[in-house]
N, C-alpha and C positions, 0 to 999 in steps of 0.2 A: 360707568360704561361711556360716558364721554372723553375721560383721558384713555382708554383702549380704544376707541375710535380716533382719536387724535394720533395715537402713537400708529395704529395702523395706516393713516392717511399719509403721515410724515413719512414713515418707510418708503411705503408705494410712490410717492413724488420724490423723493431721493434716489429710489433704484431707478425710476424712468429717467431723471436728469443724469444720474452715474453711470449707467450701463454705456450709451453711445460716448461718453469721455473715456471709458474702459476701452471700448472696441478702437478708438482712434488710437489710444496710446498703445494698444497691444499691435495694431497694424504699423505704426512707426517703429517701434521696437522687434518687430517681426516674431511676435507671439503668435504664431498662427498655427493651424493644422491643416496640413497639404494633402489633396488627396493624392494617392498611391496606385491607383487602376487595381489594388487587390481587396482591400478590406475597406478602403478609404474612399468612399464613391460621391462626396460630395463636388458640386460643379466648380467651384473654386476656393481656395485657403479661405479659412475662416478663423477668424481671431478669437482667443481665449480672454482671460481677466475679469470675465462674468464674474465669476466666484467673489473677486476683489469687490465689484461694486456692490453686490448682496451683503458681504461682509458690514461694508463702512455704512449703507442703508441701516441695516441693523443695528449697529452700535450708537450711531448719531441718533435716530428715533430714539432709542432708550434712555440714552443720555439727557435730552431733552426732557422726557415725561416721566423717569422713573429714577429711585433712588438705588444706587449702587452698593448693594450690603456685601458681606463679605461672600457668600454664596453666588452672586450675582457675578462679583467680579472675579471668582473663582472660574466661573463657567467661560466667562468674557476671555479670561486668559487662556484655558485651554481651547477654545476656540480660536483664539488668534495664533496659537502654536500650530495647528492643524492647517490652519489656512495658510500660514507661511509655510509650511512643510508642502502642502499642495502647490503653492506657486513655485516653489524650487523644483518639485518633482514635474511640473509643466514645462520646463525648460529640459528634461529627460536627462538629468544628471544624479538622481536619486537611486539605489538599489533598492529591491522589497524590503531586504533586511532592515536598513537605514528608514525607510518609509513605517515600517511597522515599530520601530523602535521610537521614531518621533511620537506617534499614535499612543505606546503606552506611556510615555512621559506626559502627553495631556492627560490620560485618564488618571494620572498618580496625581496631578495637579486638582483634577476633579475631587479625588477622595480626600487630598489635605484640606480641600475648601469644605468638606462635611456633604458633598456631592455622592451619595452611595447606595446602593442596595442594604436595606436594613428590616429583615425580617427575625422577629423575636425567637421564633423556633428554631432557628439554624445559630451555630457557632460563628463568632466574629471571623475568622477566617474562610470560612465559606461564603459569607456575605461577600467579601472583598474578592474572592475566587469568581462569584457570579457577577461581580461590578464589572471587573475587567472583560470578562466573557462576554457580556451584554453589550458593552461600550464598544471594545474592537469590533465586535459583528456587526453592529448597526453603521459603525463608520463604513466599515468597509462595503457593507449591504448597498448603502446608497453611492458608493465610489463607483459598483460595480455596475449600478442599475443607470449610468449616465452614459447610455448608449444610443438614444435618439433622440432627434429634437424636443424638447419639452416635456419630455420623460421623468427625469429624475426632479426636476424642478416642481413640475404638477404635481407629483405624487408627493413630495415634500409638503407640498401646498395642503393639498386635502389632507394628510396625517396631522400637520399643524392644526387643522380646523376641528380635527376630531378630537386632538388632545385638548384644545382650547374649552371644547365642550366640556369635558370632564374636569378642568382647571375651574371654570365658571361655577358649575355645580358643586364643585366642593370649596368655592370661594377664595381659592388659592391665587390671588393676585399678581405674586411674584411669577409664577410659571406662565399665568395669562397674559402679562405684559411682554414677557419675552417671546412667546408663541406668537402673538399679535405681531410684534415687529419684524418676525422673522416670516410670518404670513405675508405680511404687505413688501417685504422685501422681494420674495420669490415672485409674487403677483407682477410687480413691475418690471423684474428681471424676463417673464413670460412674455412680455409684449414684442420683446426682441428673439426669444430663444424658440418660440412655437414655430413649427415647419413653414416654411424654410426659414433655419437660423441663420441671423446674419453675426451672432455670439454665440460661443460656448462657456460654461461656468468653469470649466476644467477642473482639475483636481482641487483647487483651492476651494472651488463652491462644494464639490459633493462632500468632500471632509466634512467641511466646515457645518454643511445642513446635518449629515449625520450625526456628528458629535453634539448638535443642539438639541435635534430631535431626540435621541439615542437618551442625553442627560435628564432633559425634562420629563420624558416618558417614564424614567426609572425612578425620579422621585414624586411622581404623581401619586394620591390617595385612589387606590382602587379597592382596596379589603373592607368593603362596608358590610356587607350582609353575610358573604360566604367567603373561603379561599379562590375558589374558583375565578373569582372576579380579577385576581393577580394578572391572569393568562388578558386580560382586556389590553395592555399597551403591545403585547404579542400581536394581538388581531388588528390594531390601529395601524401598527406598522407591519403589518403582514405581507403585504406585496413585494418590498426590497429583500424580507428576510425569505419568503418562499422562492423567489428569483434566485438569491444567492444560494441556498441549498439546492435548488433543481440545478444549476450551472455547476456545481462542486460534484454534484452525482453525475451528471452525464460526463464530465470531464473524467472522474474517477473511472466509469465503466469503460472510457476511450482511452484510458491508459496516458491520459495529457496530465501535464504538471498544473495543479490547482489555481496557480496563479497567473497562467499564460492567458493571454487572449485568445477568445475563439468565440464563434458565434453560435453560441449554445443557449443563449437568453430566450425568455420566454417571448418577450416581444419581437425579437427576429423570426422564430419559429410562427409568429402570426404574420409577421409579413411574407413569409413564404407561402402561407396559406393564400396570399394575393390581396390582403388587407393594405390600405395606403398607410403612409406614418401617422397623418393626424387621427384616424380610424383606430390604430393601435394605441395610441396614446390617450384617445378618449376613452378606449375600452378599460386601461390601466386605471384612469383615473376613477371609472364607477367602480372598479373591484375593489380599489383601494376604500372608496365610501362605503361600499356594501360589507366589507369586513371591518371597517372602523365602526358602522353602524351595529354589526353583530356585538362587537366589544363593548360598545354603551348599553346595547340590551342585556350582555350578560352580567354587568354590573348591578342591573335593577331586578331582576328576576330569581325566583328561588333556586336554591343549589342544583335540585335535580336539573329542572329545566336547563340551567346554565352549563351543565354537563351534555346534555343532549345538544344544545346548540353547538359547542365544542365539537363533540365527536361528529356533528353531521359536517361542521364546517371544515375538519380534518380530513374525513371521508370526500368531500368535495373537491379539496384542492389534491388529494390522492389521486382521484380521477382525472383531474385536468392534466397532473403531472404526466400521467400514463398516455393520454392522448396526444399531449405534446411530445413526450418521448418518440412517437411513431413518425413523426414528420421528419421527411428526407431533407436534411442539410448537408448532404455530402459535398454538393458543389461549393458551397461556402466554406465548408471545412477544410476541404483541399487549398483553398485561396488562404485560409488562416494559416496553414501548416508551411506553407510556402513563405509565408512571411513572419519568419521565425524572429525579428527583432521587435515585434510590436510588443509593447509593456500591456501587463493586464489592467494599467491602471485607467485606461481608456477603452477597456475591453470590447464595448459595441460602438463608440464614435468611429471606429474605422470602417464600420458597416452602415455610416449614415447614407442615404440615398444624395 
């Protein structure tokens, strides 16, 4: 536990120190998000490069406190690939196809390192297909969730805490150390990213967070008492997954391209209800914690009780989706359609107040 605490503290302090340096570098080299009066409503240009600071704090804290085995090196290499991919994309020079191809390459590195889904009852090809589907989905879920000050980083922090509890209960020190390093890095970043944000993580950060959490959630141990507990990581990462499915569903109903930026996210609909940015973000943190708590309970109760919990949770999320679907976003949608050059990679950052 001492080394875990040391890893967290080191990552936190490195992030606290590194984020302001990244901010100054972004301002110096013009890596900023400019308000456009349509979807981007921040008062002044806000720099990127926060994701680079998160990545470096994560990497350095692990290097000082933990031994790099093959699987750890594989995850770090895959994380480096998506971080660099996001960094290039923050300059606005990558097409969606190129970005997706880079994500597939990172997932291939994970699989080559032995980081993959392994379900004994399934054939190997299906395990591999599920690995790719899960990883691409989670990577892009956190990318799409980065729509509001402190949202994606904070949800990532709470999700990491839930997965950390699972790792500690299972005695999995490798996963525990990596989650602790990520949590410390995110907490330090939130000091500058919580509303009003003075720096954004950009795609470099959101893609990196999604890959690390997706990979560590994928290789955790959940199937102790029954197979329903395999749904625990889905619940722990439930908010970004739910928001992604909701956005894709609304865009499909409206006949919009699935990867075009639009104000259809749950957080933006809560804003339309009159909630402030900090209120929306805190509600999202609490929702993440509640779903994560349900995921932990599902692992420890009998199978029938777990099925009931999962069913009630799914029904509750369905009701939330129906209620949120009725929120009138017509004014925001009109602005989104007028800004046809807005990339989906920062789908909601354009709507930051």
